C-alpha positions, 0 to 999 in steps of 0.5 A: 077266508077269501069270499065274494058277493057272486060266483065269477068275481075272481075268488080263484084268481085272488086266492091262487095269487095271494097264496104264491105271493105269501109263499114268495115271502117264505111263508109256509101257507095251508090252503082249504077249499069250501065245497066239495071241488077237486080242481080249485084244490089242484090248483092250490096244491101247485101254489102253495106246495101243499095238498089243499084240504076240502072243508064242506058241511053237507058231506061232514059234520061241523066237529069234522071240519074243526078237526080238519083245520087243526090237523092240516093248518096247525104246521102252516104259518098261515091258512087261506080258505077259498069260499065257494059261490057267493058269501052266503050261497049254501046248499041249503040257504046259509047252510054249508056256505063260506059264511057258514064255514068261516063262523064256525072255525072263526075266521076273518073274512076278505070280501072280493068285490067286482068292480066292472062296470060300477063304481060308487054303487059298490058301497051299498053292497058292501054296506048290505054284505057287512051288516046282513049277518052280524056275526060274521067277521068280514075284515077287508075289501079288495075290488077286482077288475079295476079299470083305472086310478080314478075308478079306484079312487072312487071304489075307495070312498065307496068302501069307506062310507060302507064302514069297511076297510079297502085292502087293494085291488086287481087291476082289469087285465083281460089276459088274467083268466084261469086257464081253459075249463074242463069240469070246472077249472081245467087240469091244463098244462103245467107250465100254462097254470105256473104261468098263470099263478105267478101273474096273479101273484105278481098282480096282488103284489102291485095292488093289495096291501098284503101287510095289512091283510096280515095284520087284520087276519092274525090271531086265529089259532087252529090248534085251540079251535078244535080237538086233535084228529081223533084216531080212527077205530083200528080196521077189525079184519085183517090187515088192510092194503089199499091200493088207491089209483093215482095219476093224470086219468085218476086225480079226484081224491080228497086228501083226508079220505086218504089219510083216514085209511091210514089212521084206521090202520090201512097200508096205503099203496099208489097205483097207476092204471096208465103206467103199471101192468098189474094191481098191487097186492090189496085187500081193498082198491080205490078207483077215484074219479078224474079225467079216464075220457082224456086218456081212454086210448092210453087206458084201453092199450095197457091190457095187462092193467085192465085184466088185473082188475077184472080178475081182481074183481073175479076172485071177489076183491073189495073194490069202490069206483066213482065216477071216472072209475066206473067208467074204467070199469065198464066195457068201454068208453065211445069205442075204447075198450075198458076193464069189462067188469060191468055190462055197460058202455059209456059215452060223452056224445051229447055230454050234459052236466049232472051235479049235485049233493048225495045221500047214499043209503046201502041199507042196514043202516049204513049210508054215506054222503058225497057228491055227483059231477059229470058229463059222461053218460051210460047208454045200458043203464038198465042192464044192472039194477041199483044196489043203493038208493041216492037222494039230493039235498032236499031228500028228493030220490035221484036216479044215479045208481050204484052198480055191484058185481061180488064185491066191486061196488061203483057209482057216479057219486064221490064219496066222503068218508073221511070222518068214518073210513070204517063205514066205507070198508064195512060195506063189504 
């Protein structure tokens, strides 16, 4: 686990650099991400060539994340999990934090400490983090933004006096920053991101004792920490053909969600609302989140796909759309026509961030958890009633709606259903 004292310490830079450096050595590296983030996982895939998997203790159970670690980590040589925020920052005190995930999976933790504008004082930070929870297995420290050999010598002394092993540093380099951000980390140009990952790997190879890091973190076997990934209940209705929108406009997808549908007996086909002319034959359509606002012109120009989706909904086809998928089903976004399934308009004007964990109660004992993260807003939100209620992490109601037309359901909330995909299909 790559964790840090706080957000902004450089976890993504270190994680990507370490992943790529290990791949350069010929290792099969399986990336994981603590929390609900989609964009870090996309960077992880570029760095390793393997899909990154989210480990989230609000949206799923401890048993489920152990099963995920077992399934996706078993055939890897090395697993690297990027933490979220500060080591002990969870959705409720420590609950759901990087520390919580690391302890439940038995992961050794590498603590990244931002050394900018400080020196020997980091000893107190390291001492506190290493002793705050004696059940935590913090095995070493790496410093970021180190200015000089003299600076690093003082940091090494601080680490030793705090009783922790120093594993190296990343030098201060104002050009070694994650490419420009949009909804977190930019999807950006692949060439720019690849260049960043390679430079991060160069920095890791220059300043971090990778051999020692591997030595002191060895010994965790994911195949021994949980039961094999449980076979999902077979889909009880007619054979379920699932069509998943996936392209540059619709890319916020939890890998485990899609795999769970296959485990449930569904045949999954991907399609592109940008490039394809019509929906594939399907019993269920999933429109995930992404960046429809960046591709509004192209989505609008593809009239045949917009018509195909609208006709599917009119025929009573089952569909779940979230965030970007919701936008795509609206009348339009900032003047660009979309599918017109709902009498709603979307805008990026006066955009402000809305985010948080959500529990979505559909009634009749049916509920799912997820995460809301968006800048866009609906101009006609009162035009349709919500068919479900949503609450935040403390059980307080939030105004986020779930809209329904025929068998099409949509919301700004990104759902996580990997632990029980039949529950999603059972909403219809």
